[in-house]
C-alpha positions in Angstrom: 91.2 109.7 89.9 93.8 110.5 91.9 96.5 108.4 93.3 98.8 109.4 96.3 101.6 109.0 95.7 101.3 109.1 92.1 105.2 109.5 91.5 107.9 107.0 91.8 109.2 107.2 95.1 112.5 105.5 93.8 113.1 107.6 90.6 110.6 110.4 90.5 108.9 109.5 87.5 105.2 109.5 86.9 103.3 106.3 87.1 102.6 104.5 83.8 99.5 102.4 85.2 98.4 100.0 87.9 99.3 96.5 88.3 96.2 94.2 86.9 95.5 90.7 86.8 93.1 89.1 84.2 91.8 85.6 83.5 92.6 83.8 80.4 91.5 80.3 79.0 94.6 78.2 77.9 93.2 76.4 74.7 93.5 72.8 74.6 93.6 70.5 71.4 92.7 66.6 71.9 93.7 63.6 70.0 91.3 60.7 69.4 92.4 58.9 72.5 91.2 62.0 74.9 95.0 63.2 75.4 95.2 66.8 75.5 97.9 69.5 74.5 98.0 73.0 75.2 97.5 74.7 71.8 100.0 77.7 72.7 97.2 80.2 72.7 95.2 82.0 75.4 91.7 83.7 74.9 92.1 86.5 77.5 89.0 87.8 79.4 89.2 91.4 79.4 86.1 92.1 81.1 87.4 90.7 84.2 90.3 92.9 84.5 91.2 94.3 88.1 93.4 96.3 89.9 95.7 94.3 92.5 94.9 95.6 95.6 96.3 95.1 99.0 94.5 94.2 102.4 94.5 98.2 103.0 92.9 99.0 99.8 96.1 100.3 98.0 96.8 99.7 94.3 100.5 98.7 93.1 101.5 101.5 90.5 104.4 100.9 88.2 106.7 103.5 86.6 108.3 103.3 83.0 111.5 101.7 84.7 109.5 99.1 86.3 109.7 100.1 90.1 106.4 99.4 92.0 104.9 101.1 95.1 101.8 101.0 96.8 99.2 103.8 96.3 95.6 105.2 97.8 93.0 106.0 95.5 89.2 106.7 96.5 88.2 105.0 93.3 89.6 101.6 94.2 87.9 99.0 96.7 89.7 96.4 98.5 90.3 93.0 96.4 88.7 89.4 97.1 90.7 87.9 100.0 91.8 84.9 97.7 93.4 87.2 95.2 90.9 86.5 92.2 88.4 88.8 90.5 85.0 88.4 91.3 83.3 86.0 89.1 
């Protein structure tokens, strides 16, 4: 896989990865009256992890310093228009 550009335009470092989204299930606990509270844990759904892609099909790369920039890749397709991973 190749990205263009693959180095940070701001500091010149090599990208450390793509900005991705993942779904999660925020776990709940219920009392006897049916009142819910968040339990403080989330089950992460790793199988639906997708790269954030703009309307031009570019991913967001990040360098170790946290700078972000758009980059093209022939292996990434445009995201769902609502910004959520396909179900």
